[in-house]
N, C-alpha and C positions, 0 to 999 in steps of 0.2 A: 773224356772224349776230346779229341783233337778236331778243330774246325776244318771242314772240308769244303772249300770254295766251289769245287766242281759240283758237289752234291747240292749246295745251296743254289747254284745256278740252275741245276736240273729241277729242283723243287719250285723255284720261282716260275720257271717255264711250265712245269706241270700245272701249277695253280692257274696261271694265265690261260692255259689251253683246256681247263676243266678236266684234267686227268687226276687220277688217284695218286697222291703223294706217298701213300702207305702200301702200294701194291707189291713192293719188294720185301715186305715183312712176312716171313713164313708163318704158318700156323704154329701154335704152341706145340712143342714135340710131346710125343707119348712114348712111354716105355714099351718097347715091342718084345714079344716072346723071343727068347733066345739071345737077347741083347744084354751085354754086361753093364754093370753100374757105370763103369768108366766110359763106355760108349754113349750111354744115355746122358751122363754129365757133360760130355763133349757137345752133344746135340743142344743141350740146355745152354751151355756157354756160348755157342755160335748164334743161337736164337736171340739171347739177350744182347749180344754184341751188335747184331744187325738191327734189332728193334730199337735199342737205345741210341744208336748212331742216327737212324732215320728220324725218330721222334725228337731226339735232342736238337737236331738241326731245324726241324719245324718250330720247335720251341724257341730257339734263338731268333728266328725270323719273326715270330709273333711278339716276343719280348721287345725286339727292336722297332716294332711298329711297321714292318714291311708287309705283313699279312694279317688278315682278320678272318674270323669264321672257323678257326680250328683251335681247339684247346687240348693240351696234353695233360693227362691224368696219370699219375704213377701210384700203383697200389702198394700194399705193405711188403710185397715180394720184390718190388722194383720193376714189375712188369708195366709196360706202357699201354695205356688205352687212350682213346681220343674221342672228343665230341666235335662233330662237324655240323655247322649250320650252313652257311653259304660261303665257302672259302673264296677269298678274292685278294688280289694285290691292292695295297693302298697306293696312293700317289707316289710316295717315296719308294714303295716296292717296285712300281713300274719304272721309276727313275733308275733304281739299282739294276734291275734287269736290263734296261736299255744300255747301261754301261757294260754289261757282261754279255750281251746277246751275240755280237759278232765273234765267230771263232777266231778270226785273225787278230782282232783287237784284244780279245780275252787272252789269247796266247801271248801277245806282246805285253800286256799288263803283268802277267805272271813272270815273264822273262825279265822285264825291267826290275820288278821287285826282287827277284832272285839275284840278279847281277849287282844290285845296289845293297843287298843284304837287308831289305826292308820286309818286315812281317806284313801280310795283308790284313787290313781291317776294312770296314765299310768305308771309312773316310779316305784311306790310302787308295782304294780301288777308284773312288771318284776322282781323286787327284791325278792318278797315273793314266786314267782313260784318255785325257787330252793329249798327253805325251805319246801314248801308244797309238792313238788315231793319226797323229802327225807322222809317226814312223810307217804305219801301214799305208797311208795315202801317199806319202813321199816315196815309197818303194816301188 
């Protein structure tokens, strides 16, 4: 899984606003009458790709200490399940979201990183936010 910062930004916002971060995971596919094995396998592949992408990013946020109250569990088939108590952003989660919240600042952060050839990490985002804010305010 490749890290998707726009998805991370959306998940932080969803948790802050008490929205379901798993809403875009489809129900597990079923084999329908008249469907070929290839068609069913494609549905399974798409399902796992979406599920693993969304769950994987929630997992990254939890492991980094940006969110609490959500635990990702993977079964023997690789399917993701989750346990939710009371999802919330930690103080550092709020700080990270605050650096990513403004569309213009977030776009500037991504543009600066791309122009400089820098991979985005949590730390790089924090560092580039100040520079991006100066560009946005100065323009």
